[in-house]
N, C-alpha and C positions, 0 to 999 in steps of 0.2 A: 489630519482625524488619525493614518495608520500609525503614527508614531504614538499613539495613547489607544488603543486599541484592548489593549490587556497591559496587564501593570506582571505577570509572568508569563515566559516563551516556553509554551506546553506544543511539542511537537510529535506528529504521528508516525511512528514505525510500523511497516509493514515488514512481517517475514512468512517465509516459506519454511517449512518442516521437510529436512533432509535426511530421508530416509535411510541414504546410505551411512551419513555419519552422525544420525541421530541427534542432529542438532539443527536450533533454528536461526535462519542466515538470512540479514537484512535486506530488501530490496534499497538502493542509493538512487537518489535522485539526483539531476544536473546540478539546481541551487540550493534546494531546500536544505535546512540544518538538519544534519541525520547522523554522521560519521562524526563524533567529536574531534579526529582526527583531521576531517574535512575544514580545508582554509574557508573562511567568507567569501561568498561571490558577492559581486554586485553588479546587475544591469541596469541599462537603462537605456531608454525608456520603457523597455518589455519586459515582460513577465516570460516565465515558461509557466505555460498553461497549469500541466498537472502539479508541479511544486507550489504555484498559486493556490489553486484550487485545495488542494492538502494544508496550506497553511492557514486558510479561510476558516477549514472546518474544524482545525486546532484551534480557532479561536474562543469557542465554549471553556478552552482551561481543560481541568481536570476530571471535569464532568461531564465530555463530549464523547458521546455514542454512538458509532460508525450504523448500529442498525437502523438508525433513522435516515439515511442518506443513500439513494437510491443507486446514485453516482459511484459511490463509496461498494457496495454491494455491486456495481457493474463491473468495477475497478477491479475487485476480487475475482469474479469470473473469469476475466481478461488475464489474471496471472494465473490463474489454476488452468487455464487453455495451454497458456504461453505465449497469448496472440504478439506475433512480432510486431504490430502495429505500435501495442502497448511498451513492450520492450525500446522500441525506438526512442520514447521518452523520456526513458532512464537514462542515469550517468553511462558513460560511452568510459571507453580506458582510456587514462590507467585505473580510474573507479571502476569496480566490478559493480554497476549497476544493476545487472539481474544475476543473483548467484547461481540461476537454473541454467542462465543461456550455455547452448551446446548439449544438451541434455533432455530428460521428461522434467519438466513443470513438477513442482509439488505438487501434492493430492490434499494439502492444510495448509491455508494459509492465516494467518492472525494478525491485529494490528497491537502495539500497546503505546502508551502515553509517556513520553519521557518531559521532565524539567529541564532546561537548560537556560546555563549563565555562562559569560564570556570568563576562562580562563587570564592570568596572566599571559603577557603575549610570551609565546614558546620559543624559547634558546636552541630544542634542536629537533631537528626533524620528526623525531619521536614523540614531542611533547603535544597533548591534546590543545586546540583553541578553545573549546568546550568543555564543562562539565556538566555533567548527566543524571540525571537522578529520574528512576522509573516511580511514576507517580499512578498509574493506574491502568486498565486494561478499554480498549477503542473499540476491539472485534474481539469476540472469542473466539476460538479455532470454530475455520469452518472448512466444509468440504463443498465440491461440487452439489452431490447430493443435497446438502441441507439449503443453499442457495438458489437452484434449480428454479423451483416452485416460484419465488418472489422474481426471478429475471422474467419467466413467463409469464406473469399475472399483467410486469408493467413493460412487456411488449421488447421487451432484449432478447430473447432466443425465441424459435420455433416453437408451435405446439407441442405438448406434452402427452397428447390425447390420441388416438387412433379415431381418423375422422368415421370412421365405418358406425362406431355406435357411441361415441362422445365418454366411454368408461376410461379411466387412467389405466391404461394399460406399463406396467413398469418394464417389459420386454421391449416396448417402442420410444422408450421415451427420450429425451434428448442428451446428449452426451457432450462434453467437448471436442471429444474428436470427430463429430460428424462435421 
């Protein structure tokens, strides 16, 4: 069944905005198709869970929408926090899974959709394994303030409200550093 789930290989690429270089930097997963120069991997009989979940989410193809997936918004929250547990699920050296490792996490994360096709086998180390084309956006640019109310509503973070009067108090709202 999994060999014929989709006719086109569309993958989700998560990116954080680097305010120093003013560039979007991609997060690289252990086994997923993301970097066109990364050699295809084969793991059997097990899958890396985050890579596999990301692939399943992308099976909706060019029309996939991450705003409909609670776990995706939670993952974005963890990327914005620089969560150590999530960083361990990303690729390790020599691949740079978390482009923000060793420094502050990004303030903005987005996700884009790319269609991938195999290229002819590479003849040189700098030749890619995949050809890819940007085919749409999976998530708009998201900040902590944009996703925190949803994360609270779904029970992923502590209260956003002051217990004394149950009115929203922006001065006591939860932030990733808490």
